[in-house]
Every structure is written in C-alpha cells, then in structure tokens.
C-alpha positions, 0 to 999 in steps of 0.5 A: 527541472532536475531540482523537481525530479529529486525533490520527487524522489526523496519526497516519495520514498520517505513517505513510502519506506515507514512499515504500513499495510500496504507494505506488508502485505505487497511483502507477504505476497512476494514470500508465499506464493509459490512464483514470485509472478503470482504475486503481481495482481498485487503488486500491480494494483498498488502501484496503479493505485498509488499513482493515480493519488499522486496524479490526484493531489499534483491535479488538485481533484483530492483537495474536495476530501479535504472539504467534505467531512461526510467523505471522510467518514464514509471512507475510512468507516468502509477502510475499518471493514476492509482492514478487519477483514483482511486482517482475519483473513491473513492471519487464518491462512497458513503458508505449508513449507516452501508457499505451496498453498498460497495461491489458493490462499490467495488467489488474484482477485483476492490480492486486487481486493486487498491491494485495492483496500489498503491503497484506496481505503487507506486515511492516513495514505490519502492524506499523507498523497494529499498532504505532502505530495499535493502541496509540495506539488505547488511549488512547480509548474509545467514540466517541472511539476510533472517531473517532480510527478513523474520522480513520485511515481517512478519510485511508488512502482519500484517500491513495490516491486522491490519489496515483493521480490525481497518477499520472494527470497525471503519465502524461498530461504523459509524451507520450513513454512515458518517464517512465512507463519509468522509474517501472516501473525504480524502482518494481521496484526499491523492491519488490525492496529491500523483499523482500531487506530482508525476507528478511534479517529472515526469516533473523534471526528 
C-alpha cells in the first residue's frame, strides 16, 4: 500500500509541477489579493476540480471522454472561449501597489469561474488525468488503489495551497506593484498561448 501511495505522490507531483494556466492563475491570485484568505475561492475551486477529475479517472468514468469525438470538440471549444476571455481580463487588470485593487478585479465569483474553467475546460489537463493517472491506477485494486488516489489528491491540494502562499510572498515584497503587473501580463500571454494551441488542435481534429 505504501508503494502505491508513493507512486501516486511522485506521479501527481510530476504532472502538476509544470507551469500552466491553472498554476499561473493560482499564483497570481495569491499575489494580488489584499489578504491570502481572499485567494481561497480560486484555491479551493482548483483543488476540488482536480479531485473530481482524479476520482473520475480512477473510477473509469472518464473513459467516456476518450470515446466521444463530439464531446471533445464541445469541451475544447468552450475551453478556448473561456481562456480568451480570461486572458483579456487578466491583461487589462492593473493592481495598485500592494494589490489594493485586486479584490475588486477578482471577486470570489470571478475566481471560482476562472479556476473551474481552466480546470474542467482544459483538454490537456483532462487528458493528463485520464491518460496518466487513470491508466496508472489500473495497476492497483482495493486499498492500494485508494492509497494511490489519496496521494494524488493530497498533492493537488497541497500544491495549490503552497502556490497561493508563494504568490502572497511575492505580492508583499512588491511595493510598487510592477511585479504584479508583469505577472498579469505573463499570465495573460500564457493563457492566450494555451488557447491558441487548443484552437489549432480543434481544427486539426
């Protein structure tokens, strides 16, 4: 059982570590919000969405995704639209020194909508979860599978919490607001880049 747990830890950490839209968004929210607690809607939403995807992958429900071409197209198309809007909102946001305007730019509902969109409408995140975590879980049964799944979920929650804390540290050190402004621009470019790549994949499909 310990082997399955360690496998889940290493695998999940390897998948979640690369800089992507989800990670950039959580890091930015931790930085621009006046208080760390104000970034919790984004953190909790991303964590819950990841948990849902992991459970669906392990239980095999997500296999429906792999066998449905129209479902892939719908989800990918919706994902592109959400990412384009999110990129624009992030680009035009101008946090003041210390992030005093951040709460107005990213209220809880907006955080939840964005975090959910980059988690559930990102085909690459879904395919990673299904293709890697779901496939790897087939090697285990019973308590070993439960241990493997728990490890993946723990990594997800721990990572997003830690990422928001890291963003908070960056935000507090940025007295001029320049770093936060640069983070917004970088975040927007990454988001648009992912949207563009998804759009190309959509037309190729």
